[in-house]
C-alpha positions as CSV (number, residue, x, y, z in Angstrom):
1,M,-66.2,13.7,-30.8
2,A,-66.0,10.2,-29.5
3,L,-67.7,7.2,-31.1
4,Y,-70.8,5.8,-29.6
5,T,-70.1,4.2,-26.2
6,D,-71.9,1.0,-25.2
7,A,-74.1,2.9,-22.8
8,E,-75.0,5.3,-25.6
9,T,-75.6,2.4,-27.9
10,R,-77.9,0.8,-25.4
11,A,-79.8,4.0,-25.0
12,I,-80.2,4.3,-28.8
13,V,-81.4,0.7,-29.1
14,L,-83.8,1.3,-26.3
15,A,-85.2,4.4,-28.1
16,L,-85.5,2.4,-31.4
17,Q,-87.2,-0.5,-29.7
18,T,-89.7,1.6,-27.8
19,G,-90.2,4.0,-30.6
20,N,-89.6,6.9,-28.2
21,W,-88.0,9.6,-30.1
22,D,-87.9,11.8,-27.0
23,L,-85.3,9.4,-25.5
24,L,-83.0,10.0,-28.5
25,K,-83.6,13.6,-29.4
26,P,-81.9,15.3,-26.4
27,S,-78.6,13.6,-27.0
28,L,-78.7,14.5,-30.7
29,M,-79.7,18.1,-30.3
30,V,-76.7,19.0,-28.1
31,I,-74.4,18.0,-30.9
32,H,-73.1,21.0,-32.9
33,P,-75.0,21.2,-36.3
34,E,-71.7,21.0,-38.2
35,K,-70.8,17.7,-36.5
36,R,-74.2,16.0,-36.6
37,L,-73.6,14.2,-40.0
38,Q,-70.4,12.7,-38.7
39,F,-72.1,11.6,-35.5
40,L,-75.1,10.1,-37.3
41,N,-73.0,8.2,-39.8
42,Q,-70.9,6.5,-37.0
43,K,-71.6,2.8,-36.7
44,L,-73.3,1.2,-33.7
45,S,-72.0,-2.0,-32.3
46,N,-74.1,-4.0,-34.8
47,C,-72.3,-2.2,-37.6
48,D,-75.3,-0.1,-38.6
49,T,-75.6,3.6,-38.7
50,L,-78.4,5.1,-36.6
51,L,-80.6,5.5,-39.8
52,L,-80.0,1.9,-40.9
53,A,-80.8,0.7,-37.3
54,A,-84.1,2.7,-37.5
55,I,-85.0,1.0,-40.8
56,S,-84.0,-2.5,-39.6
57,N,-86.2,-1.9,-36.5
58,M,-89.1,-0.8,-38.8
59,R,-89.1,2.7,-37.2
60,A,-90.3,4.7,-40.2
61,D,-91.2,7.5,-37.8
62,F,-87.5,8.0,-37.0
63,I,-86.4,8.5,-40.6
64,Q,-87.6,12.0,-41.2
65,P,-86.5,13.4,-37.8
66,L,-83.0,11.9,-38.3
67,A,-82.8,13.5,-41.8
68,D,-84.0,16.8,-40.4
69,M,-81.0,16.8,-38.0
70,V,-78.7,17.8,-41.0
71,D,-79.1,20.4,-43.6
72,Q,-80.2,19.7,-47.2
73,K,-76.7,19.7,-48.5
74,E,-75.5,16.9,-46.2
75,R,-78.7,14.9,-46.3
76,L,-77.8,12.8,-49.3
77,K,-74.6,11.7,-47.5
78,L,-76.6,10.6,-44.6
79,L,-79.2,8.8,-46.7
80,T,-76.5,6.9,-48.7
81,E,-74.1,5.9,-45.9
82,K,-73.3,2.2,-46.1
83,S,-73.2,-0.3,-43.2
84,S,-69.7,-1.3,-41.9
85,D,-69.7,-4.4,-44.1
86,G,-70.5,-2.2,-47.1
87,K,-73.5,-4.4,-48.1
88,R,-76.5,-2.1,-47.2
89,M,-77.8,1.4,-47.6
90,P,-81.0,2.8,-46.2
91,L,-83.0,2.8,-49.4
92,T,-81.9,-0.6,-50.6
93,Q,-82.5,-2.0,-47.1
94,A,-86.1,-0.6,-47.1
95,V,-86.7,-2.1,-50.6
96,Y,-85.4,-5.5,-49.6
97,M,-87.7,-5.4,-46.6
98,F,-90.7,-4.6,-49.0
99,N,-91.5,-1.7,-46.8
100,V,-93.1,0.9,-49.1
101,E,-93.8,3.2,-46.2
102,M,-90.2,3.6,-45.4
103,V,-89.3,3.9,-49.1
104,K,-91.7,6.8,-49.4
105,V,-90.3,8.5,-46.3
106,L,-86.8,8.2,-47.5
107,I,-87.8,9.6,-50.9
108,N,-89.5,12.6,-49.2
109,C,-86.2,13.4,-47.4
110,V,-84.4,14.0,-50.7
111,S,-84.7,17.0,-53.0
112,K,-85.8,16.5,-56.6
113,N,-82.4,17.6,-57.9
114,D,-80.7,14.9,-55.9
115,M,-83.3,12.2,-56.5
116,L,-81.8,10.4,-59.5
117,N,-78.4,10.3,-57.8
118,F,-80.1,9.0,-54.6
119,L,-82.1,6.3,-56.4
120,T,-79.2,4.9,-58.4
121,K,-76.7,4.7,-55.5
122,S,-76.3,1.2,-53.9
123,P,-73.5,-0.8,-52.3
124,D,-73.2,-3.2,-55.2
125,K,-74.4,-0.9,-58.0
126,V,-77.7,-2.7,-58.1
127,A,-80.2,0.2,-58.1
128,S,-83.3,0.2,-55.8
129,L,-85.6,0.2,-58.9
130,T,-83.9,-3.0,-60.2
131,I,-84.3,-4.7,-56.8
132,A,-88.0,-3.7,-56.6
133,V,-88.7,-4.9,-60.2
134,A,-86.9,-8.2,-59.5
135,K,-88.8,-8.9,-56.4
136,P,-91.3,-7.7,-57.8
137,D,-93.1,-5.0,-55.7
138,I,-95.3,-2.8,-57.8
139,S,-96.1,-0.3,-55.1
140,I,-92.4,0.3,-54.5
141,V,-91.7,0.5,-58.2
142,K,-94.4,3.2,-58.6
143,A,-93.0,5.1,-55.7
144,L,-89.5,5.1,-57.1
145,V,-90.5,6.0,-60.7
146,D,-92.9,8.7,-59.6
147,S,-90.3,10.4,-57.3
148,V,-88.0,11.6,-60.1
149,T,-88.6,14.5,-62.5
150,D,-89.9,13.9,-66.0
151,H,-86.4,14.8,-67.2
152,D,-84.7,12.1,-65.1
153,R,-87.3,9.3,-65.4
154,L,-85.9,7.8,-68.6
155,A,-82.4,7.7,-67.1
156,L,-83.8,5.9,-64.0
157,V,-85.6,3.1,-65.9
158,R,-82.6,2.6,-68.2
159,Y,-80.1,2.4,-65.4
160,K,-78.4,-1.0,-65.3
161,G,-75.7,-0.5,-62.8
162,S,-73.8,-3.7,-62.5
163,M,-76.7,-5.7,-64.0
164,A,-76.9,-7.0,-67.5
165,Y,-80.4,-5.8,-68.0
166,T,-82.4,-2.6,-67.4
167,P,-85.4,-2.6,-65.0
168,L,-87.8,-2.7,-68.0
169,Q,-86.0,-5.7,-69.5
170,I,-86.3,-7.5,-66.2
171,A,-90.0,-6.6,-65.9
172,I,-90.6,-7.9,-69.5
173,S,-89.0,-11.2,-68.6
174,K,-91.6,-11.6,-65.8
175,G,-94.4,-10.9,-68.3
176,D,-96.3,-8.8,-65.7
177,I,-98.1,-6.1,-67.6
178,D,-98.9,-4.1,-64.4
179,L,-95.3,-4.2,-63.4
180,I,-94.2,-2.9,-66.8
181,K,-96.8,-0.2,-66.7
182,A,-95.4,0.9,-63.3
183,V,-91.9,1.1,-64.9
184,M,-92.8,3.1,-68.0
185,G,-96.3,4.4,-67.5
186,K,-95.2,8.0,-66.6
187,L,-92.8,8.3,-69.5
188,C,-93.5,10.8,-72.3
189,E,-93.9,9.7,-75.9
190,D,-90.3,10.4,-77.0
191,D,-88.9,8.6,-73.9
192,C,-91.1,5.6,-74.6
193,S,-89.7,5.5,-78.2
194,T,-86.2,5.5,-76.8
195,L,-86.9,2.8,-74.3
196,L,-88.7,0.5,-76.7
197,A,-85.8,0.9,-79.2
198,E,-83.2,-0.5,-76.7
199,Q,-81.9,-3.9,-77.4
200,D,-80.8,-6.6,-75.0
201,D,-77.7,-8.7,-75.3
202,N,-79.5,-10.8,-78.0
203,G,-80.3,-7.8,-80.0
204,C,-84.0,-8.0,-79.1
205,T,-86.1,-4.9,-78.4
206,P,-88.9,-5.1,-75.8
207,L,-91.5,-5.6,-78.5
208,M,-89.6,-8.6,-79.9
209,V,-89.3,-10.2,-76.5
210,A,-93.0,-9.8,-75.9
211,A,-93.8,-11.2,-79.3
212,F,-91.5,-14.2,-78.8
213,S,-93.0,-15.0,-75.4
214,G,-96.5,-14.8,-76.8
215,N,-97.7,-12.0,-74.4
216,E,-100.5,-10.5,-76.5
217,E,-101.4,-7.9,-73.9
218,L,-97.9,-6.7,-73.6
219,V,-97.5,-6.5,-77.4
220,K,-100.6,-4.4,-77.5
221,Y,-99.3,-2.1,-74.8
222,F,-95.9,-1.6,-76.4
223,L,-97.5,-0.8,-79.7
224,K,-99.9,1.6,-78.0
225,M,-96.9,3.4,-76.3
226,L,-95.1,3.8,-79.6
227,P,-95.8,6.8,-81.8
228,Q,-97.5,5.7,-85.0
229,A,-94.5,6.7,-87.1
230,Q,-92.3,4.4,-85.0
231,Q,-94.6,1.3,-85.1
232,K,-93.7,0.3,-88.7
233,Y,-89.9,0.7,-88.0
234,R,-90.0,-1.4,-84.8
235,L,-92.1,-4.1,-86.5
236,M,-89.8,-4.3,-89.6
237,E,-86.5,-4.4,-87.7
238,S,-85.0,-7.7,-86.9
239,A,-82.8,-9.4,-84.3
240,R,-80.7,-12.3,-85.4
241,G,-82.7,-12.2,-88.6
242,Y,-86.2,-12.4,-87.1
243,T,-88.9,-9.7,-86.9
244,C,-91.6,-9.5,-84.2
245,L,-94.1,-11.0,-86.7
246,Q,-91.8,-13.8,-87.6
247,L,-91.0,-14.6,-84.0
248,A,-94.7,-14.8,-83.1
249,A,-95.6,-16.8,-86.3
250,H,-92.8,-19.3,-85.6
251,Q,-94.2,-19.9,-82.1
252,G,-97.8,-20.0,-83.4
253,Y,-99.0,-17.0,-81.3
254,S,-102.1,-16.1,-83.3
255,G,-103.1,-13.5,-80.8
256,V,-99.8,-11.7,-81.1
257,V,-100.0,-11.8,-84.9
258,R,-103.5,-10.4,-84.8
259,A,-102.4,-7.6,-82.4
260,I,-99.6,-6.7,-84.8
261,F,-102.0,-6.7,-87.8
262,R,-104.4,-4.4,-86.0
263,V,-101.9,-1.6,-86.0
264,V,-100.6,-2.4,-89.5
265,H,-102.5,-0.8,-92.4
266,P,-104.1,-3.5,-94.5
267,S,-102.3,-2.2,-97.6
268,T,-98.9,-2.8,-96.0
269,R,-99.5,-6.3,-94.6
270,L,-98.1,-8.0,-97.7
271,G,-94.8,-6.3,-97.2
272,Y,-94.5,-7.7,-93.6
273,L,-95.4,-11.2,-94.8
274,Q,-92.9,-11.1,-97.7
275,Q,-90.1,-10.0,-95.4
276,E,-87.6,-12.9,-95.0
277,T,-85.4,-14.0,-92.1
278,S,-81.7,-14.3,-92.5
279,N,-82.4,-18.0,-93.6
280,G,-84.9,-16.9,-96.2
281,A,-88.1,-17.9,-94.4
282,T,-91.2,-15.7,-94.2
283,A,-93.6,-15.6,-91.3
284,V,-96.1,-17.8,-93.2
285,L,-93.4,-20.4,-93.9
286,L,-92.2,-20.4,-90.3
287,A,-95.7,-21.0,-89.1
288,A,-96.2,-23.8,-91.6
289,R,-92.9,-25.5,-90.7
290,S,-93.8,-25.4,-87.0
291,G,-97.2,-26.9,-87.6
292,H,-99.1,-23.7,-86.6
293,L,-101.6,-23.9,-89.4
294,S,-104.3,-21.7,-88.0
295,T,-101.7,-18.9,-87.7
296,M,-100.5,-19.6,-91.2
297,R,-104.1,-19.5,-92.6
298,Y,-104.9,-16.3,-90.7
299,M,-101.9,-14.4,-92.2
300,I,-102.7,-15.5,-95.7
301,Q,-106.4,-14.8,-95.4
302,S,-105.7,-11.3,-94.0
303,L,-104.6,-10.3,-97.6
304,T,-106.7,-9.4,-100.6
305,P,-107.0,-12.2,-103.3
306,K,-104.4,-10.5,-105.5
307,E,-102.0,-10.1,-102.5
308,Q,-102.4,-13.7,-101.7
309,V,-101.3,-14.7,-105.2
310,S,-98.3,-12.3,-104.9
311,L,-97.4,-13.9,-101.5
312,L,-97.7,-17.5,-102.7
313,I,-95.8,-17.2,-106.0
314,G,-93.3,-14.5,-105.4
315,L,-89.7,-15.8,-105.6
316,N,-87.7,-15.8,-102.4
317,A,-83.9,-15.6,-102.0
318,R,-83.6,-19.3,-102.9
319,G,-85.5,-18.8,-106.1
320,S,-88.4,-20.8,-104.9
321,N,-92.0,-19.7,-104.0
322,L,-94.1,-20.0,-100.8
323,L,-96.6,-22.5,-102.1
324,I,-93.8,-25.0,-103.1
325,E,-92.0,-24.5,-99.8
326,I,-95.0,-25.0,-97.5
327,M,-96.2,-28.0,-99.5
328,S,-93.5,-30.1,-97.9
329,C,-94.6,-29.3,-94.3
330,I,-98.4,-29.2,-94.3
331,E,-101.0,-32.0,-94.4
332,L,-102.9,-32.8,-97.6
333,D,-106.2,-31.4,-96.2
334,T,-104.5,-28.1,-95.4
335,L,-103.0,-28.0,-98.9
336,H,-106.4,-28.6,-100.4
337,H,-108.1,-25.9,-98.3
338,L,-105.2,-23.5,-99.1
339,I,-105.6,-24.0,-102.9
340,A,-109.4,-23.9,-102.6
341,S,-109.2,-20.6,-100.8
342,I,-107.5,-18.9,-103.7
343,E,-109.7,-16.8,-106.0
344,P,-110.7,-19.3,-108.7
345,T,-109.6,-17.0,-111.6
346,M,-106.1,-16.8,-110.1
347,R,-105.8,-20.4,-108.9
348,L,-104.1,-21.8,-112.0
349,D,-101.6,-19.0,-112.0
350,V,-100.6,-19.9,-108.4
351,V,-100.3,-23.6,-108.9
352,N,-98.5,-23.2,-112.2
353,A,-96.1,-20.5,-110.9
354,K,-92.4,-21.4,-111.5
355,T,-89.2,-21.3,-109.4
356,S,-86.1,-19.8,-110.8
357,E,-85.4,-23.3,-112.2
358,G,-88.7,-23.3,-114.0
359,L,-90.2,-25.9,-111.6
360,T,-93.9,-25.8,-110.7
361,A,-95.6,-27.2,-107.6
362,L,-96.9,-30.1,-109.7
363,M,-93.3,-30.8,-110.9
364,I,-92.0,-30.9,-107.3
365,A,-94.8,-33.2,-106.3
366,A,-94.3,-35.4,-109.4
367,S,-90.6,-35.8,-108.5
368,T,-91.3,-36.7,-104.8
369,F,-91.5,-40.3,-103.6
370,E,-95.0,-41.3,-102.4
371,A,-96.5,-38.0,-103.3
372,A,-99.3,-39.3,-105.5
373,Q,-102.0,-37.9,-103.1
374,Q,-100.2,-34.5,-103.2
375,V,-100.3,-34.6,-107.0
376,E,-104.0,-35.4,-106.8
377,V,-104.7,-32.4,-104.5
378,L,-102.9,-30.1,-106.9
379,L,-104.9,-31.2,-109.9
380,K,-108.3,-31.8,-108.3
381,P,-109.6,-28.2,-108.2
382,F,-109.2,-27.7,-111.9
383,D,-111.1,-28.7,-115.0
384,M,-109.6,-30.9,-117.8
385,E,-108.2,-27.9,-119.8
386,A,-106.5,-26.4,-116.8
387,R,-105.1,-29.8,-115.7
388,T,-103.7,-30.2,-119.2
389,T,-102.0,-26.8,-118.9
390,L,-100.4,-27.9,-115.6
391,L,-99.3,-31.2,-117.1
392,M,-97.8,-29.6,-120.2
393,A,-95.8,-26.9,-118.3
394,T,-92.0,-27.3,-118.8
395,D,-89.1,-26.5,-116.6
396,N,-85.9,-24.7,-117.7
397,I,-84.6,-27.8,-119.5
398,G,-88.0,-28.6,-121.2
399,Q,-89.3,-31.4,-118.9
400,T,-93.0,-31.7,-118.1
401,P,-94.3,-33.2,-114.8
402,L,-95.0,-36.5,-116.6
403,I,-91.4,-36.8,-117.9
404,I,-90.0,-35.8,-114.5
405,A,-92.0,-38.6,-112.8
406,L,-90.8,-41.0,-115.6
407,H,-87.1,-40.1,-115.0
408,D,-87.5,-40.8,-111.3
409,N,-89.5,-44.0,-112.0
410,L,-92.3,-42.8,-109.8
411,A,-95.1,-44.9,-111.2
412,A,-97.8,-43.9,-108.7
413,N,-97.3,-40.2,-109.4
414,L,-97.4,-40.9,-113.1
415,Q,-100.6,-42.9,-112.8
416,T,-102.3,-40.2,-110.8
417,M,-101.4,-37.5,-113.4
418,L,-102.6,-39.6,-116.4
419,Q,-105.8,-40.6,-114.7
420,S,-106.7,-36.9,-114.1
421,I,-107.3,-36.4,-117.8
422,N,-108.7,-38.4,-120.7
423,G,-109.5,-38.2,-124.4
424,V,-107.9,-35.5,-126.5
425,W,-106.4,-33.9,-123.3
426,L,-104.5,-37.1,-122.6
427,V,-103.3,-37.4,-126.1
428,K,-102.1,-33.8,-126.0
429,V,-100.2,-34.4,-122.8
430,L,-98.6,-37.6,-124.0
431,N,-97.6,-36.0,-127.3
432,A,-96.0,-33.0,-125.5
433,K,-92.3,-33.0,-126.5
434,I,-89.2,-31.9,-124.8
435,Q,-85.8,-31.0,-126.2
436,G,-85.0,-33.3,-129.1
437,G,-88.6,-34.1,-129.8
438,M,-88.9,-36.7,-127.1
439,N,-92.3,-37.4,-125.5
440,A,-93.3,-39.4,-122.4
441,L,-93.5,-42.7,-124.2
442,M,-90.1,-42.3,-125.7
443,C,-88.6,-41.3,-122.3
444,A,-90.1,-44.4,-120.7
445,S,-88.9,-46.6,-123.5
446,I,-85.3,-45.5,-123.6
447,A,-85.0,-45.8,-119.8
448,G,-86.5,-49.3,-119.9
449,L,-89.2,-48.3,-117.4
450,S,-91.7,-50.9,-118.5
451,K,-94.1,-50.2,-115.6
452,C,-94.3,-46.5,-116.3
453,L,-94.6,-47.3,-120.0
454,N,-97.5,-49.6,-119.4
455,I,-99.2,-47.0,-117.3
456,C,-98.9,-44.5,-120.1
457,L,-100.2,-47.0,-122.7
458,E,-103.0,-48.3,-120.5
459,N,-104.5,-44.8,-120.2
460,I,-104.7,-44.4,-124.0
461,E,-107.7,-45.8,-125.8
462,P,-106.6,-49.0,-127.6
463,E,-107.4,-47.7,-131.1
464,M,-105.2,-44.7,-130.5
465,A,-102.2,-46.5,-128.8
466,G,-100.6,-47.5,-132.1
467,E,-100.7,-44.0,-133.5
468,R,-99.0,-42.7,-130.3
469,I,-96.3,-45.4,-130.5
470,M,-95.5,-44.7,-134.1
471,T,-94.5,-41.1,-133.4
472,S,-90.8,-40.3,-133.6
473,N,-88.4,-37.6,-132.3
474,D,-86.5,-35.0,-134.2
475,E,-84.0,-37.6,-135.5
476,K,-86.9,-39.9,-136.5
477,V,-86.2,-42.4,-133.7
478,S,-89.5,-44.1,-132.7
479,T,-90.8,-45.3,-129.4
480,L,-90.1,-48.9,-130.4
481,M,-86.5,-48.0,-131.4
482,F,-85.9,-46.5,-128.0
483,A,-87.2,-49.6,-126.3
484,A,-84.9,-51.7,-128.5
485,M,-82.0,-49.5,-127.5
486,S,-82.9,-50.1,-123.8
487,G,-82.7,-53.8,-124.2
488,D,-85.7,-54.2,-121.8
489,R,-87.9,-57.1,-122.9
490,A,-90.9,-55.9,-120.9
491,S,-90.9,-52.5,-122.6
492,I,-90.7,-54.0,-126.0
493,Q,-93.5,-56.4,-125.1
494,A,-95.6,-53.5,-123.9
495,I,-95.2,-51.7,-127.2
496,M,-95.6,-54.7,-129.6
497,S,-98.7,-56.0,-127.8
498,R,-100.5,-52.7,-128.5
499,L,-99.8,-52.6,-132.2
500,S,-101.9,-54.2,-134.9
501,S,-100.3,-56.6,-137.3
502,S,-99.9,-53.9,-140.0
503,Q,-98.7,-51.4,-137.4
504,R,-96.1,-53.8,-136.1
505,Q,-94.7,-54.3,-139.7
506,D,-94.5,-50.6,-140.2
507,A,-92.9,-50.0,-136.8
508,L,-90.2,-52.7,-137.6
509,R,-89.5,-51.3,-141.1
510,E,-89.4,-47.7,-139.9
511,T,-85.9,-46.2,-139.9
512,D,-84.3,-43.1,-138.4
513,Q,-82.4,-40.5,-140.4
514,R,-79.4,-42.8,-140.7
515,G,-81.4,-45.7,-141.9
516,M,-81.4,-47.7,-138.7
517,N,-84.5,-49.6,-137.6
518,A,-85.5,-51.2,-134.3
519,L,-83.5,-54.4,-135.1
520,H,-80.4,-52.3,-135.7
521,M,-80.9,-50.5,-132.4
522,A,-81.2,-53.8,-130.5
523,A,-78.2,-55.3,-132.3
524,C,-75.9,-52.5,-131.2
525,N,-77.4,-52.3,-127.7
526,Y,-74.1,-53.2,-126.0
527,L,-71.8,-51.1,-128.0
528,T,-70.0,-48.4,-126.2
529,S,-67.2,-46.0,-127.2
530,E,-64.8,-47.8,-124.8
531,I,-64.9,-51.1,-126.7
532,D,-61.6,-52.0,-128.3
533,L,-61.6,-53.9,-131.6
534,N,-59.2,-56.8,-132.2
535,E,-56.4,-56.9,-134.8
536,R,-58.9,-57.8,-137.5
537,G,-61.1,-54.9,-136.6
538,E,-63.8,-57.1,-135.0
539,L,-65.8,-56.8,-131.8
540,P,-65.0,-58.9,-128.8
541,R,-66.8,-62.2,-128.5
542,K,-68.7,-61.2,-125.3
543,V,-70.1,-58.1,-127.0
544,I,-71.2,-60.1,-130.0
545,Q,-73.0,-62.6,-127.8
546,D,-74.8,-59.8,-125.9
547,N,-75.7,-58.0,-129.1
548,Q,-77.3,-61.1,-130.5
549,K,-79.3,-61.7,-127.4
550,A,-80.6,-58.1,-127.6
551,M,-81.4,-58.5,-131.3
552,N,-83.5,-61.6,-130.5
553,L,-85.7,-59.5,-128.3
554,I,-87.1,-57.9,-131.5
555,L,-86.8,-61.1,-133.7
556,D,-89.1,-62.9,-131.2
557,F,-91.9,-60.7,-132.3
558,I,-91.3,-61.3,-136.1
559,P,-92.8,-64.4,-137.8
560,N,-90.1,-66.9,-138.8
561,D,-90.7,-66.5,-142.5
562,E,-90.2,-62.7,-142.3
563,K,-87.1,-62.6,-140.1
564,D,-84.6,-62.7,-142.9
565,E,-86.4,-59.8,-144.6
566,Y,-85.9,-57.5,-141.6
567,R,-82.3,-58.7,-141.1
568,Q,-81.4,-57.6,-144.6
569,I,-82.6,-54.0,-144.1
570,K,-79.5,-51.8,-144.4
571,T,-78.5,-48.5,-142.9
572,I,-77.4,-45.5,-145.0
573,G,-73.8,-46.9,-144.5
574,G,-74.9,-50.3,-145.8
575,L,-74.9,-52.2,-142.5
576,T,-77.4,-54.8,-141.6
577,A,-78.5,-55.7,-138.1
578,D,-76.2,-58.7,-138.2
579,N,-73.3,-56.5,-139.0
580,F,-74.0,-54.5,-135.9
581,S,-74.5,-57.7,-133.9
582,N,-71.3,-59.6,-134.9
583,G,-69.1,-56.7,-136.1
584,R,-67.2,-59.0,-138.5
585,G,-65.0,-56.8,-140.7
586,D,-67.2,-53.8,-140.0
587,G,-66.0,-52.8,-136.5
588,K,-64.5,-49.5,-137.5
589,K,-67.6,-48.6,-139.5
590,I,-69.8,-49.5,-136.7
591,R,-67.7,-47.5,-134.3
592,S,-68.2,-44.5,-136.5
593,I,-71.8,-44.2,-135.5
594,I,-71.6,-45.4,-131.9
595,G,-71.6,-41.8,-130.7
596,W,-75.1,-41.4,-132.2
597,T,-76.6,-44.7,-131.2
598,R,-75.7,-44.5,-127.5
């Protein structure tokens, strides 16, 4: 059989242009039935088959008659024949033309058994459904999805061909709920579960993508399409360390969070909120860090009071707790409202909860620069007794919030803590001792932190200041002795100015367990284990000069007629302050106690 001649081509084109099937039918009917497929799949001069030409000329009425020219077995070959350039097929051509009428006619020409094969064939392995979804054209999508059997529908909507994404994943990226419903609306429950479990190249399921994009309506739809038994699993699974809830919280999509919580039983919400990302962050912390405070508050307030406490104080992978971690990324007003929202009977337990290192929220604030207002917010909701409990809490090495602030020389934080209490509560806090029997006054004195020391002393009633100063540690070293050891004149001045005449005498005479008093401590202030004695066993001249200057810091507060008395007081080893100061002939003996004095 010969190919189309130009005359025949002109006759066919004329028939297509006029829509006159009667012009075309006679020449087709004379062809033997066994050769009709070969004849129909020949290319016209424009490289199209007769069927493609009919579609290009919008002749939907020619499609069924042409298909009827061949038997059912050969029809699929007719309907999937490519153009000469290999770029077009009848169905993909009709889809690209947005012609739902021709799409439906083409579909009606195919048996149900051949339908999946027909719909997934294309010149470049981009299926018709993928093209329709990408356009998008919902009417064509529906026609294609509805045309296959229930058994084949899942395979159709999962078919990628040469594309990186399935039709459903493409539809989700467009965020069009009607388009998504057209793709998966006819699937059975089991097929929906399978489809919603599929992950894209980033490891994300459809539900995760919807949550991350903030599409509340789509999240609701996917959750509705999932069997109840599958909902929890899909919500708990993660992609790159993030669950659906964490993705939504991180973006601040309150609507999505609420949609998730509507399907989650209230008794299981805590488990979702305690789940951590690969970086150890919970949904609440992610919302706080991103500044989405309304989302953060909603998640916390969705829990019972006891669950809120568990959420806020439970240790995470880093050994910290949620309250401490969100403190650094929320405003003071938000922190205040958060603490105020906690059940009053449980509030102290939350604020006083410790990390794996024994640190409380107040300790963290006390050690933070310019965090005095944060310290105030943490203490404000409590009465004097509870504040004292917070201020006397100790970390794993026995430090209280006050002593932590002292070590970091954070005077404003220290002042705020001391001003939050008074009377016996203040005395109790200042008397609280850490390892070695050291209290806040002693720590400030040994470090030479005169400003912090003054703050402590100013908050004590004058008649009680002397008594606090006279206390000593486990080795009987007093506050004044520590100040003398520091060599800080301002610290010594702060202490001496708050002692009465008799208290001052007692403080200067007081000795530690080795018989050393404040003058001894000052006199050996510049001694270190690295100092080398000369050949006569004496201290270097520079050290002697420095020691004498330090000793004068104490002598300046002693009346002239009493100075010799104090200079003659001896240690258990028989050394006077002058011996420590000049080291003449006593260098070795002095060095024997250096390890204790410094």
